N, C-alpha and C positions, 0 to 999 in steps of 0.2 A: 534694500540690498540684503540686509541680515535675514529678513524673513524669506527672501528668495533662496538664499543659501540653505536654510534649514529645510525648505521645501524640497530642494534637490537632494539633500541628505536623506529626507524621509522616503522619497521615492526609491532611491538607491538601496536604502536599508531594507525596505519592504521587499524589493526584488531579491536581495540576497537571502532574506529570511525565508521567502517562498522557495528559493532554490534549495536551501538547506532542508526544509520540510519535505520537498520532493525527493531528495536524495535519501533522506531517512526512511521515508515511506517505501521507496523501492528496495532498500536493503532489508527492511523488516519483513516485507511480504514477497520477497523474491521467489518466483516460481509458483506462488499461490498455494503451496502445499505445506511445507515445514516452517513453523514459526517458533520463536523463543517466547515462552510465557512463564514468568516467574522462574527464570533460569532453567526451565525444563523444555526440551524439544517436543513440540506437539505437531502431529500431522493432521491436517483437516481434510477429510474426504467427504465432500458435501456437508451434510449436517453431522457426520460422525467425527469424533476425535479419538486419537490414540497417542500414547506416549511413544516417541520414536527414538531409537538408539541404534548406533552402529558400533561394532567392535572389530578390532583386528588382533585377535588373541596371540598370534604367532610373533607379532612385532611390537604390540603395545599393551599386551596383557588385558587388564580390565578397564583400560581407559575408554571413556565413552565419547563418541563423536556424534555431532548433530547432522552434518552434511559432508563436509570435505574430509577426505581420508588421506593420511600422509604417505601411505605405502601401497604397493600392489600386494597381491597374495590373498590368503584366506580372509574373508570378511563375513561377519554375521550381522544381519539386519533384524531388529526386533521391534515389533509393534505390540505394545500392551494396550489392549482396548480400554477406553474410558467410557464408551457407550455400550450398554449391555446388548443392544440389538446387533452389534457387529458379531457377536458370538453365534448368531443364527444365520448369517448370510455368507455366501461364497466371496472370497477376496483373492484377487490375483496380483501378481507382482512382476513388473517388467523393467529391465534396464536396457537403455539404448545409448548408442553413441550420440553425442550432441551434434546434430547436423543442422540445427536451426540457426546457429550464429547469434542467438539471443543471450547465451550465457546465463548469468544470474537472474535475468529478467524473463526467462522463457515462460510461456503460458500454455495451458492445455490446448487451446485452439491451434497453436503452432505445431504441437506434437500431432494433433489429429490431422493436420494438413500434410504431413510427411507421406510421400508416396512410397508404397511398398515398405511399410514399417518393419516387417519381419527381417528384411535385409539389413537393417540397422540395429536389430536387437541382438544383444550379447547374452541375455539371460531372460527366461520367461518361466514363471511358475503358474501352472494351471490353477483355475479357481478352486479354493479349498476352504472349508469351514473350520475355524479354530474355536471349538466350543469351550476350551479352557481359558479363552481370552488373551492368549499370547501367540502371536503369529510370527514365525521365524523363517528366515531365508539365509541359506549359506551359499556363497559364491566366491570363486577364486578369480581375482582380477589379474590378468596377465600383462596388461599394458597400462601405462600411465595415460591420462587424458581427461577430457571433459565428458561427463555422462549425464543422463537424465533418468531418474526413477519415475515410474508410473504405477500408482496403486489404484485399483478399481474395486469397488464394493457394490454388492447388490442391495436390494431393499427387501425387508422381511415380508411384505404383503403385496407387492406389485413387481412389475418388470423394470422399474427404473434402476439405473446404475449411476454411480458417482465416482469421480476420479480426482486424484491429486497428482501433481507433478512436482518433483524436487530436483533441481540441478545440483550437481556436486562434482568435485574434481578428485582424481586419484593420483597420488604420487607427485603432486605439485601444489604450490601455494595458491590459494584463491586471491583474487584482486583485493588489495587492502582498502576497503571502502572508507575506513576511518580517515584515510588521507583526504578524501573528498570533503568530509565534515570539517577537518582542520583547515582546508583551503577556504571553504565557505566562511568559517568563523574569522579567518585572517582577513579576508576581503571586507567583511563587515566592519572590523576594527579599523582598517585602513580608510574606509569611506567616512567613518565618524571622525577620524583624526583629520582627514582632508577638509571636511566641512567645518570643523572647529578652527583649523588654521586659516581657512578662507574667511571665516567670520571675523577673526582677530585682525587679519590684514585689512578688511573692509572698515572695521571700527577705527583702526589706526589712521587710515587715509582720511576718515571723516574728522 
């Protein structure tokens, strides 16, 4: 009976552990574009990397944001290229209203599937080459809400293009994913305690 109890515990513990890993993975790679690497926001555009920063100088001064923006108004997006080839290729920048319903987990394929993308676009910058290695976009957000950024870069020697998407909110708090981690950890502890209590009860009855 004791062995059976611990087997049940092991199965439940493994399930919760896998759940926690899945949640963590979803949060780190949400959108497949902007990730946190050594406390620095990095946008991955295919094989290209760039340091990604957003500022709202009128309301937050020099405070740096990775994705979610606390206010509407003037916003500056800055991509500092970490891959030298990016200095040689055209890069465009698009912001759309999030009509996918995927939120933090949106993927490029879902954006590509949107019909009449232009009708959902609130900002678009034509492809441009930033030979100095710093690509900047200024935009004034007039409405709070959920948005998706799309950055597309060319290839220096062929016609291939590479894109990254990054979901973000403006003027509202993002979903607190840390609460999911806390819930998963709490469930794990409860399962262990339940299994231990069951084992003690079984031992007492013997």
